[in-house]
C-alpha positions in Angstrom: -5.7 -19.4 -3.6 -3.3 -16.6 -4.6 -2.3 -18.4 -7.8 -5.9 -18.5 -8.7 -6.1 -14.7 -8.1 -3.2 -14.2 -10.5 -5.1 -16.1 -13.2 -8.2 -14.1 -12.6 -6.3 -10.8 -13.1 -4.4 -12.2 -16.1 -7.7 -13.3 -17.8 -9.1 -9.8 -17.1 -6.3 -8.1 -19.0 -6.7 -10.6 -21.8 -10.4 -9.9 -22.1 -9.8 -6.1 -21.9 -7.3 -6.2 -24.7 -9.7 -8.3 -26.9 -12.5 -5.7 -26.1 -14.5 -8.4 -24.2 -14.3 -7.2 -20.6 -17.5 -8.1 -18.8 -18.7 -5.7 -16.1 -20.2 -8.8 -14.3 -16.6 -9.8 -13.5 -16.4 -7.1 -10.8 -18.0 -7.0 -7.4 -20.9 -4.5 -6.9 -18.7 -2.3 -4.7 -15.7 -2.4 -6.9 -13.4 0.6 -6.8 -10.9 2.0 -9.2 -8.4 4.3 -7.5 -6.8 6.6 -10.1 -3.3 8.0 -9.4 -3.4 11.5 -7.8 -0.9 12.9 -10.4 -3.3 12.1 -13.2 -5.4 15.1 -14.3 -9.0 14.7 -13.1 -8.1 11.6 -10.9 -10.8 10.2 -8.8 -12.0 7.0 -7.2 -14.7 5.3 -9.4 -17.2 2.8 -8.1 -19.0 -0.3 -9.4 -19.7 -1.2 -13.0 -20.4 2.4 -13.9 -16.9 3.3 -12.6 -15.3 0.6 -14.7 -17.3 1.8 -17.8 -16.4 5.4 -17.2 -12.8 4.6 -16.8 -12.7 2.6 -20.0 -14.6 5.4 -21.8 -12.1 8.0 -20.7 -9.2 5.8 -22.1 -11.0 5.2 -25.4 -11.8 9.0 -25.7 -8.1 9.8 -25.4 -6.4 6.9 -27.2 -6.8 4.6 -30.2 -5.4 1.0 -30.1 -4.9 1.2 -26.3 -3.7 -2.0 -24.5 -2.3 -3.0 -21.1 0.5 -5.5 -21.8 1.2 -7.5 -18.6 4.9 -8.1 -17.9 4.7 -9.7 -14.5 2.3 -10.6 -11.7 3.4 -10.6 -8.1 1.1 -12.3 -5.5 1.0 -10.8 -2.0 -1.8 -12.3 0.2 -5.2 -11.2 -1.3 -3.5 -8.7 -3.6 -2.0 -9.1 -7.0 0.5 -6.5 -8.3 0.4 -6.3 -12.1 3.4 -4.8 -13.7 2.3 -3.5 -17.1 3.2 -1.6 -20.2 0.4 0.7 -21.3 0.4 1.4 -25.0 -1.8 3.5 -27.2 -2.0 6.1 -29.9 -3.3 9.5 -29.1 -6.6 10.4 -30.8 -6.1 13.4 -33.0 -2.4 13.6 -32.5 -1.5 10.1 -33.6 1.4 10.2 -31.1 2.3 6.7 -29.8 2.4 6.6 -26.0 4.1 3.9 -24.0 4.5 3.8 -20.3 5.3 1.2 -17.6 2.7 1.3 -14.9 1.6 -0.9 -12.0 -1.9 -1.9 -10.8 -2.5 -3.3 -7.4 -5.6 -5.6 -7.3 -7.4 -6.7 -4.2 -9.6 -9.8 -4.6 -12.3 -11.0 -2.3 -13.6 -14.6 -2.8 -12.0 -14.7 -6.3 -13.8 -11.5 -7.4 -11.9 -8.2 -8.1 -12.9 -5.7 -5.3 -10.4 -2.9 -6.0 -7.6 -1.8 -8.2 -5.2 1.0 -7.4 -3.4 2.5 -10.4 0.2 3.7 -10.1 2.2 5.5 -12.7 5.4 4.3 -11.0 6.4 0.9 -9.8 8.0 1.9 -6.5 4.9 3.2 -4.7 2.9 0.2 -5.9 5.4 -2.2 -4.5 5.6 -0.2 -1.2 1.8 -0.4 -0.9 2.0 -4.2 -0.5 5.1 -4.2 1.7 7.7 -4.9 -1.0 10.6 -2.9 -2.4 11.1 -1.7 -6.0 14.0 -4.2 -6.2 11.4 -7.0 -5.9 9.8 -5.9 -9.1 12.9 -4.8 -11.1 14.4 -8.3 -11.7 12.2 -8.8 -14.7 10.7 -5.5 -15.4 
């Protein structure tokens, strides 16, 4: 089942990067937990939370993408190691940062994603070390 979870998460990033993300892909109680070091961070809920989160990104960046580098399966969780890329609106400055998302799936439906601006705490949250991620990242 966990391999299936990886494919669900991978397809989600593909759809997001094509601009075709469907809010129906998420459970009704879906949560996005933003990193506390991010200004204005909060936990967003449901389809509205997904929409609000995507709107916040599109207000700040042009040509924004999450480029998956690696997926690590841990029980009902999938750690996505990503490169986030975008161009700041107004400034035109290109931003590139490696980040990690920890997805929790229930019955093949995304139930929660925790966003980390650093790989180490994301890996620790699922009981792994940063070394487990660094081999290919």
